[in-house]
C-alpha positions as CSV (number, residue, x, y, z in Angstrom):
1,M,140.1,200.6,-21.1
2,K,137.6,198.3,-19.6
3,A,137.2,195.1,-17.7
4,Y,134.5,192.6,-18.0
5,L,133.5,189.2,-16.6
6,R,133.4,186.3,-19.0
7,R,129.7,185.4,-19.2
8,I,129.4,181.6,-19.4
9,P,126.0,180.0,-20.0
10,S,124.7,178.3,-16.8
11,I,125.7,174.7,-16.7
12,S,123.0,172.1,-16.0
13,P,123.7,168.9,-14.1
14,C,125.9,166.6,-16.1
15,V,123.8,164.4,-18.3
16,M,126.7,162.2,-19.1
17,A,127.2,161.2,-15.4
18,S,125.2,157.9,-15.5
19,A,126.9,156.8,-18.8
20,E,130.3,157.5,-17.4
21,E,129.4,155.6,-14.2
22,D,128.3,152.6,-16.3
23,K,131.7,152.6,-18.0
24,G,133.4,152.6,-14.6
25,Y,135.2,155.9,-15.3
26,S,133.8,157.8,-12.3
27,N,130.7,158.4,-10.2
28,H,128.1,161.1,-10.4
29,Y,129.9,163.3,-7.8
30,T,133.2,163.4,-9.7
31,L,131.8,164.8,-13.0
32,N,129.5,167.3,-11.4
33,Y,132.2,168.5,-9.0
34,L,134.6,169.1,-11.8
35,R,132.0,170.8,-13.9
36,C,130.8,173.0,-11.0
37,F,134.3,174.2,-9.9
38,L,136.3,174.0,-13.2
39,G,133.9,174.1,-16.0
40,E,133.4,177.9,-16.2
41,H,137.1,178.5,-16.1
42,V,137.9,175.9,-18.8
43,T,135.1,177.2,-21.0
44,A,136.3,180.8,-20.7
45,G,139.9,179.9,-21.3
46,A,138.9,178.0,-24.5
47,E,137.0,181.0,-25.8
48,V,139.7,183.6,-25.1
49,T,142.5,181.4,-26.7
50,G,140.3,180.4,-29.6
51,P,140.8,181.1,-33.3
52,L,142.0,184.6,-34.3
53,N,143.3,185.3,-30.8
54,K,146.9,184.8,-29.9
55,V,148.5,184.0,-26.6
56,L,151.5,186.2,-26.3
57,Q,152.5,185.3,-22.8
58,V,151.5,183.3,-19.7
59,L,152.5,185.4,-16.8
60,P,155.0,183.7,-14.5
61,D,153.7,181.3,-11.9
62,R,156.0,182.8,-9.3
63,M,155.2,186.4,-8.5
64,K,156.3,188.9,-5.8
65,L,153.8,189.3,-2.9
66,M,153.3,191.8,-0.1
67,H,150.6,192.1,2.5
68,D,149.0,195.6,2.9
69,F,147.3,195.8,6.3
70,E,146.4,199.4,6.2
71,D,145.5,199.8,2.5
72,R,148.5,202.1,1.9
73,G,149.8,200.2,-1.2
74,V,149.0,202.9,-3.7
75,E,150.4,205.6,-1.3
76,E,153.6,203.5,-1.0
77,G,153.8,203.1,-4.8
78,Y,153.3,199.4,-4.9
79,H,151.5,199.8,-8.3
80,G,154.3,201.9,-9.9
81,P,156.4,200.7,-12.8
82,N,159.7,201.4,-11.1
83,F,158.8,200.2,-7.6
84,D,161.5,198.1,-6.0
85,D,159.9,194.8,-5.0
86,S,163.2,193.0,-4.3
87,K,162.3,192.6,-0.6
88,W,158.9,191.1,-1.3
89,K,158.3,187.4,-0.9
90,E,158.2,185.3,-4.0
91,V,155.3,182.9,-4.1
92,A,153.6,180.5,-6.5
93,T,150.2,181.4,-7.9
94,Y,148.5,178.8,-10.0
95,S,150.8,175.8,-9.2
96,S,150.2,175.9,-5.5
97,T,147.9,177.7,-3.1
98,L,149.2,180.0,-0.4
99,N,148.1,177.5,2.2
100,A,150.0,174.7,0.5
101,Q,153.2,176.8,0.6
102,D,152.9,176.9,4.4
103,L,152.1,180.6,4.4
104,P,149.9,181.9,7.3
105,D,146.3,182.9,6.4
106,I,146.7,186.7,7.0
107,K,143.6,188.8,6.5
108,S,144.8,191.9,4.6
109,F,145.0,193.3,1.1
110,I,147.4,191.2,-1.0
111,W,149.6,192.8,-3.7
112,Y,151.2,190.9,-6.5
113,R,153.8,192.2,-9.0
114,A,155.0,190.7,-12.2
115,S,155.9,191.8,-15.7
116,I,154.9,191.3,-19.3
117,D,156.7,191.7,-22.6
118,V,154.8,193.4,-25.4
119,P,155.9,193.4,-29.0
120,R,156.4,196.7,-30.8
121,Q,153.6,195.9,-33.3
122,H,150.4,194.6,-31.9
123,S,146.6,194.9,-32.1
124,Q,144.2,194.8,-29.2
125,L,145.7,193.5,-26.0
126,Q,143.9,191.9,-23.1
127,L,145.0,190.4,-19.7
128,F,142.8,187.3,-19.1
129,F,142.5,186.4,-15.4
130,T,141.3,182.8,-15.1
131,E,140.5,183.0,-11.4
132,V,141.3,185.4,-8.5
133,D,140.0,184.6,-5.0
134,G,139.2,187.8,-3.1
135,Q,136.4,190.3,-2.2
136,G,137.7,192.7,-4.8
137,V,140.5,193.0,-7.5
138,T,142.3,196.0,-8.8
139,V,144.7,195.7,-11.7
140,Y,147.5,198.2,-12.6
141,V,149.7,198.3,-15.7
142,N,152.7,200.6,-15.6
143,G,151.2,202.5,-12.7
144,T,147.8,203.1,-14.4
145,E,144.6,201.5,-12.9
146,V,143.0,199.5,-15.7
147,A,140.4,197.6,-13.8
148,S,138.6,197.6,-10.4
149,L,136.2,194.8,-9.8
150,D,134.3,194.1,-6.6
151,K,133.1,190.7,-5.2
152,Q,131.1,189.9,-8.3
153,A,134.4,188.9,-9.9
154,R,135.4,186.5,-7.1
155,R,136.5,183.2,-8.6
156,K,135.1,184.3,-12.0
157,P,137.2,184.7,-15.2
158,F,137.6,188.2,-16.4
159,E,139.5,190.3,-19.0
160,V,141.1,193.7,-18.9
161,D,141.9,195.8,-22.0
162,I,145.4,197.2,-21.6
163,T,146.0,198.2,-25.2
164,D,146.5,201.9,-24.5
165,V,148.8,201.7,-21.5
166,V,151.5,199.3,-22.6
167,N,154.9,200.1,-24.0
168,P,157.1,198.0,-26.3
169,A,159.2,195.5,-24.4
170,R,158.9,195.2,-20.6
171,N,155.7,196.4,-18.7
172,A,154.9,196.2,-15.0
173,V,151.7,194.5,-13.8
174,A,150.5,195.0,-10.2
175,V,147.4,193.3,-8.8
176,K,145.7,194.2,-5.5
177,V,143.4,191.6,-4.0
178,D,141.1,192.2,-1.1
179,H,141.7,189.3,1.3
180,R,140.3,190.8,4.5
181,K,137.8,188.0,4.9
182,I,138.3,184.3,5.1
183,T,138.3,182.3,1.9
184,E,137.8,178.6,1.3
185,L,140.9,176.6,2.1
186,Y,142.9,179.8,2.0
187,L,143.0,179.9,-1.8
188,G,143.2,183.7,-1.5
189,G,144.8,185.7,-4.3
190,I,145.7,184.7,-7.8
191,V,145.0,181.0,-8.1
192,R,145.0,180.3,-11.8
193,P,147.0,181.5,-14.8
194,V,147.0,185.0,-16.1
195,L,147.4,185.3,-19.9
196,L,148.4,188.1,-22.2
197,I,146.1,187.8,-25.3
198,E,146.3,189.6,-28.6
199,Q,143.0,190.0,-30.3
200,P,142.3,191.2,-33.9
201,S,141.4,194.8,-34.3
202,R,141.0,197.2,-37.2
203,Q,143.9,199.3,-36.2
204,S,147.5,198.2,-35.4
205,H,149.3,199.9,-32.6
206,P,152.9,200.8,-33.3
């Protein structure tokens, strides 16, 4: 099992800006702003969903959320496959920021829980995180830690190999985000889609 950041070539200032301005489509700020803040995520998403790979599932926009002020989530079993999260708050992830949902900006660890469905026959499986806003991210599948990334992953696309820890049918996914420091516009947490990707491999997993 491993996690790695999607390495995207550095993006130079938009050479098409002046041409687009001349056409009246936009100004120099519009194109450079979109490329700066969205270009890396769009490029990474295009690569991971490209030929030979298959998108098995987009994790639900609405997930269960709990604040963890004392970093006791693992001790309390928040990452466990059978943990009862029925009393957790349900929030949107990629369709609306926490701030836009009128949630207070609480400095703490944030836990998310969701589930994925895995077919009985599959090859290599990856969870692709388009963007998570936090000082650190830890990912668990069925109670097993599959990735722990520090602040170098903040707002960067990354992938996690989960091939060896999944079961046929329903699997529990828990994500712990370090939100103990202020973030821009309170975007904190999962802010863009999470995808379950099947990649070709030499060996099929029953």
